[in-house]
C-alpha positions in Angstrom: -1.3 28.0 16.8 -2.9 31.4 16.4 -6.3 29.8 16.0 -5.9 28.1 19.4 -5.0 31.4 20.9 -8.2 32.9 19.5 -10.1 30.1 21.2 -8.5 31.1 24.5 -9.5 34.7 24.0 -13.1 33.8 23.1 -13.3 31.5 26.2 -12.1 34.3 28.4 -14.7 36.6 26.9 -17.4 34.1 27.7 -16.3 33.0 31.2 -14.9 36.4 32.3 -12.5 34.4 34.5 -9.0 33.0 33.6 -9.3 29.8 35.5 -12.8 28.9 34.2 -11.7 29.8 30.7 -8.7 27.5 31.0 -10.9 24.7 32.2 -13.3 25.1 29.3 -10.3 24.9 26.9 -8.8 21.9 28.8 -5.5 23.6 29.5 -3.8 25.1 32.5 -4.3 28.7 33.4 -0.6 29.6 32.7 -1.0 28.0 29.2 -4.1 30.1 28.5 -2.5 33.3 29.8 0.6 32.6 27.7 -1.5 32.1 24.6 -3.3 35.4 25.0 0.0 37.1 25.8 1.4 35.8 22.5 -1.6 37.3 20.7 -0.8 40.6 22.3 2.8 40.4 21.1 1.8 39.4 17.6 -0.7 42.2 17.3 1.5 44.7 19.2 -1.5 45.8 21.3 -2.7 45.3 24.8 -5.9 43.1 24.6 -6.8 42.3 28.2 -7.0 44.6 31.2 -5.1 42.9 33.9 -5.3 43.4 37.6 -5.6 40.9 40.4 -8.4 39.4 38.4 -9.9 39.7 34.9 -11.1 43.3 34.4 -12.3 43.2 30.8 -10.9 44.0 27.4 -9.2 47.2 26.1 -10.7 49.0 23.1 -8.2 47.4 20.9 -9.0 44.1 22.6 -12.6 44.4 21.7 -11.7 44.8 18.1 -9.4 41.8 18.2 -12.1 39.8 19.9 -14.5 40.6 17.0 -11.9 39.4 14.4 -11.1 36.4 16.5 -14.7 35.3 16.4 -14.9 35.8 12.6 -11.6 34.0 12.0 -12.6 31.0 14.2 -15.8 30.6 12.3 -14.0 30.8 9.0 -11.5 28.2 10.2 -14.3 25.9 11.3 -16.1 26.3 7.9 -12.8 25.5 6.1 -12.3 22.4 8.2 -15.8 21.2 7.5 -15.3 21.8 3.7 -12.1 19.8 3.8 -13.8 17.0 5.8 -16.6 16.9 3.2 -14.1 16.7 0.3 -12.3 13.8 2.0 -15.6 12.0 2.7 -16.7 12.5 -0.9 -13.4 11.0 -2.0 -14.2 7.9 0.1 -17.5 7.0 -1.5 -18.6 5.9 -5.0 -16.9 3.5 -7.4 -13.3 2.4 -6.7 -11.8 0.1 -9.3 -8.7 -2.0 -8.4 -6.9 -4.0 -11.0 -4.5 -6.9 -10.2 -2.4 -9.6 -11.7 -3.0 -13.2 -10.9 0.4 -13.1 -9.4 -0.8 -10.5 -6.8 -4.1 -12.3 -5.9 -2.9 -13.4 -2.5 -2.3 -9.9 -1.3 -5.2 -8.3 -3.3 -7.7 -10.5 -1.6 -6.5 -9.6 1.9 -6.0 -5.9 1.1 -9.4 -5.6 -0.6 -11.3 -7.1 2.3 -9.6 -4.8 4.8 -10.2 -1.8 2.5 -13.9 -2.6 2.0 -14.5 -3.0 5.7 -12.8 0.3 6.6 -14.5 2.3 3.8 -18.0 0.7 3.3 -19.3 3.7 1.3 -16.8 2.8 -1.5 -18.2 0.5 -4.2 -15.1 -1.7 -4.7 -14.6 -3.7 -7.8 -11.6 -5.9 -8.7 -10.5 -6.8 -12.2 -7.8 -9.3 -13.1 -5.7 -8.8 -16.3 -2.2 -8.9 -17.7 0.3 -6.3 -16.8 0.0 -4.6 -20.2 -3.8 -4.6 -19.9 -3.7 -3.1 -16.4 -1.4 -0.3 -17.4 -3.6 0.5 -20.4 -6.8 0.5 -18.2 -5.1 2.9 -15.6 -4.0 5.2 -18.4 -7.5 5.2 -19.9 -9.2 5.9 -16.6 -10.9 2.6 -16.4 -9.0 1.6 -13.2 -8.2 3.8 -10.2 -5.1 1.8 -9.3 -3.4 -1.5 -10.3 -1.5 -3.9 -8.2 1.1 -5.2 -10.6 4.8 -5.6 -11.4 6.5 -2.2 -11.3 10.0 -3.2 -12.6 9.4 -1.6 -15.9 8.8 2.2 -16.0 5.0 2.6 -16.4 5.4 5.4 -19.0 4.3 9.0 -19.2 1.3 10.0 -17.1 1.6 7.1 -14.6 3.4 6.7 -11.3 4.6 3.4 -9.7 5.0 2.8 -6.0 6.9 -0.3 -5.0 5.5 -2.4 -2.2 7.5 -5.6 -1.9 10.1 -7.7 -3.8 9.9 -11.4 -4.4 11.6 -14.1 -6.5 10.5 -17.0 -8.7 10.6 -20.7 -7.8 10.1 -23.9 -9.6 7.4 -25.9 -7.8 7.3 -29.6 -8.4 6.2 -32.9 -6.9 8.5 -34.9 -9.3 11.7 -36.4 -7.8 13.7 -34.8 -10.6 15.3 -32.3 -10.8 17.6 -32.4 -7.8 19.9 -29.8 -6.2 19.4 -26.6 -4.3 19.0 -24.4 -7.4 17.9 -24.8 -11.0 19.0 -23.0 -14.2 16.5 -21.6 -16.7 17.6 -24.1 -19.3 16.8 -26.9 -17.0 13.4 -25.4 -16.0 12.4 -25.0 -19.7 13.3 -28.6 -20.4 10.5 -29.8 -18.0 6.8 -30.3 -18.7 5.3 -27.1 -17.3 1.9 -26.0 -16.3 1.6 -22.3 -15.9 -0.9 -19.8 -14.5 -1.4 -17.0 -17.0 0.1 -13.6 -16.1 1.6 -15.0 -12.8 5.2 -14.1 -13.6 6.9 -11.0 -15.1 7.2 -10.8 -18.9 10.9 -11.7 -19.1 10.1 -14.9 -17.2 7.1 -15.6 -19.5 9.5 -15.3 -22.5 11.9 -17.8 -21.0 9.1 -20.3 -20.2 7.8 -20.2 -23.8 10.8 -22.3 -24.7 9.4 -25.3 -22.8 8.7 -28.2 -25.2 5.5 -29.1 -23.3 3.4 -26.2 -21.9 0.0 -26.1 -20.4 -1.6 -22.7 -19.7 -4.6 -22.1 -17.3 -6.5 -19.3 -15.7 -7.5 -21.5 -12.8 -5.3 -21.9 -9.7 -7.3 -25.0 -8.8 -6.5 -26.6 -12.2 -2.8 -25.6 -11.8 -2.7 -27.2 -8.3 -4.2 -30.4 -9.6 -1.7 -30.6 -12.5 1.3 -30.1 -10.2 0.0 -32.5 -7.6 -0.2 -35.2 -10.4 3.6 -35.4 -10.5 3.6 -35.1 -14.3 3.8 -31.3 -14.4 5.9 -28.6 -12.7 5.2 -24.9 -12.5 7.0 -21.6 -12.0 5.4 -19.2 -9.5 6.4 -16.2 -7.4 7.0 -17.2 -3.8 3.8 -15.4 -2.7 1.6 -17.9 -4.6 3.0 -21.1 -3.0 -0.3 -21.3 -0.9 -2.3 -21.8 -4.1 -0.7 -25.3 -4.6 -2.0 -28.4 -2.9 0.1 -29.2 0.2 2.0 -32.4 -0.3 5.0 -34.2 1.3 6.4 -34.4 -2.3 6.0 -30.7 -3.1 9.3 -28.9 -3.4 10.3 -25.2 -4.1 13.5 -24.8 -6.0 14.9 -21.3 -6.5 15.7 -20.5 -10.2 19.3 -19.6 -10.8 20.2 -16.1 -12.1 22.0 -16.4 -15.4 25.7 -15.6 -15.7 24.9 -12.6 -17.9 23.2 -10.9 -15.0 25.1 -8.9 -12.4 24.0 -7.1 -9.2 24.0 -3.9 -11.2 21.5 -5.3 -13.7 18.0 -3.8 -13.2 15.4 -6.1 -11.8 13.3 -5.7 -15.0 16.1 -7.5 -16.9 16.2 -10.4 -14.5 13.5 -13.1 -14.9 14.1 -14.6 -11.4 12.8 -11.7 -9.2 10.4 -8.8 -9.4 9.0 -5.8 -7.6 5.3 -5.6 -6.9 3.5 -2.4 -6.2 0.8 0.1 -7.2 0.5 1.9 -10.5 -1.8 4.9 -10.8 -2.3 8.1 -12.8 0.3 10.7 -11.9 -1.3 13.1 -9.5 -0.2 15.3 -6.6 -1.9 14.8 -4.3 -3.2 11.4 -5.0 -7.0 10.8 -5.0 -8.1 10.2 -1.3 -9.2 6.6 -1.9 -5.9 5.7 -3.7 -3.9 7.3 -0.9 -5.9 5.4 1.7 -5.3 2.1 -0.1 -1.6 2.7 -0.2 -1.5 3.7 3.5 -3.4 0.6 4.4 -1.0 -1.6 2.5 1.8 -0.2 4.7 -0.1 -0.7 8.0 1.3 -3.1 10.5 -1.5 -5.6 9.9 -1.0 -5.7 6.2 2.8 -5.7 6.5 2.5 -8.9 8.6 0.2 -10.4 6.0 2.7 -9.7 3.3 5.5 -11.2 5.3 3.5 -14.4 5.9 2.6 -14.5 2.2 6.2 -14.2 1.1 7.1 -17.0 3.5 4.5 -19.5 2.3 7.1 -21.3 0.1 9.5 -22.0 3.0 8.1 -25.4 4.1 8.7 -26.7 0.6 12.1 -25.0 0.4 13.3 -26.8 3.5 12.7 -30.1 1.7 15.1 -29.0 -1.0 18.1 -28.2 1.2 18.3 -27.0 4.7 21.8 -25.6 4.3 20.7 -23.2 1.6 17.5 -21.8 3.3 19.2 -18.7 4.8 20.8 -17.7 1.6 17.8 -18.0 -0.7 14.7 -17.6 1.4 
């Protein structure tokens, strides 16, 4: 606030008239007068000679005026330096890592981010959760969009963005029912997209007697559409499957050993997705900007739509259970 008052003082010195000085500063005359009066109180000196009109500055006021000019110039230089630092942080290479499970959001987020900050050279790498954490820790990635249920370890910070659950997607008439247990899931022929579910779920799915693994969402969609294979995916990836009147989404049932107090990391039916980055305070400007964008109204709406992409297939399972499990 004192900087603004210095601006009032310098404007008065230039205009030699209270009303004109106020107009230059885009404030009312009482506001300008009050600001200068506050300066006088802070400095405990009389700065302006007052009469019916502006009569000049006192000796002390001339000294304050000289310091005001210097301080305002210093503040402007500081602001310019800070702007330059921020601008420098928003150019050059920026490396984003992601899981296949987060590809739906990463594509939307990366497009918006690249358009807003065209000076950044954005690159995107897909890897497993363990590989992403290692790359962030080694400085090979600026930030990773991954599962954050497990503590990322020393030197890293995790920032949760959204929570989702796992579903069995199938075009086969069996199984039936509003939910399915892990034992029943792993008894089915399964086609799985690599690194698309949290590690506890991957471990469960390794029990399946027939298991196909692929890195291609297109291959996965074709296999599920054939009716011979089912898959397990987070709800956000429902849109990667081929729409079909026979496609159903069945929520996987939490085991009896799990309780509401059990950490999400111990539960293979749901997970938290978010950002992992090197521990830093403050965060690098580009990382902070990416996180801010992810919480913007536009991206929040995109996340909501992404998390609702399974609902048309859930309705075919059981209309009565939609409210409870969606």
